[in-house]
C-alpha positions in Angstrom: 54.7 -59.1 -36.2 51.9 -56.6 -36.1 52.5 -52.8 -36.0 51.1 -52.8 -32.4 53.5 -55.6 -31.3 56.4 -53.8 -32.9 55.4 -50.5 -31.2 55.3 -52.3 -27.8 58.6 -54.0 -28.5 60.4 -50.7 -29.3 59.0 -48.9 -26.2 60.0 -51.8 -24.1 63.6 -51.6 -25.5 63.8 -47.9 -24.6 61.9 -47.7 -21.3 64.8 -48.7 -19.1 67.1 -46.2 -20.8 64.7 -43.4 -20.2 64.2 -43.8 -16.4 64.4 -40.6 -14.3 65.3 -40.2 -10.7 62.5 -38.3 -9.0 61.6 -38.0 -5.3 64.4 -40.4 -4.3 63.4 -43.2 -6.6 63.8 -44.3 -10.2 60.6 -43.9 -12.4 60.0 -44.9 -15.9 59.3 -42.1 -18.4 56.9 -43.5 -21.0 56.8 -40.2 -22.9 60.6 -40.3 -23.4 60.5 -44.0 -24.4 57.8 -43.1 -27.0 60.0 -40.3 -28.4 62.9 -42.7 -28.8 60.7 -45.3 -30.4 59.3 -42.7 -32.9 62.8 -41.7 -33.8 63.7 -45.3 -34.4 60.6 -45.8 -36.7 61.4 -42.6 -38.6 65.0 -43.9 -39.2 63.7 -47.3 -40.4 61.5 -45.5 -43.0 64.3 -43.2 -44.0 66.9 -45.8 -44.4 64.7 -48.3 -46.2 63.6 -45.6 -48.7 67.2 -44.7 -49.3 68.3 -48.3 -49.8 65.4 -49.4 -52.0 65.3 -46.6 -54.5 65.6 -49.0 -57.4 63.7 -51.9 -55.9 60.0 -52.9 -56.1 58.0 -49.8 -55.3 55.1 -51.9 -53.9 57.4 -53.5 -51.3 58.6 -50.0 -50.4 55.1 -48.7 -50.0 54.2 -51.7 -47.7 57.3 -51.0 -45.6 56.4 -47.4 -45.2 52.8 -48.2 -44.4 53.9 -50.7 -41.8 56.2 -48.2 -40.0 53.6 -45.4 -40.2 51.2 -47.8 -38.5 53.9 -48.6 -35.9 54.2 -44.8 -35.3 50.4 -44.6 -34.8 50.5 -47.5 -32.3 53.4 -45.9 -30.4 51.3 -42.7 -30.0 48.3 -44.8 -28.9 50.2 -46.6 -26.1 
């Protein structure tokens, strides 16, 4: 999965949970879904770094790079 695909997947998972009722109808709130997706990406980075302190640093660097790219794609959507 590419970072762009992962970003879209995360936003899609949060979009229904971030709907707001405005002018007598439910509307999606993309900015709130993006905030949730960014929090999720940050948690993935944090947890992986914590779990892999003694593992292959190259794998850890690739993991962090992937999630940083996901965060960029979330912001671009």
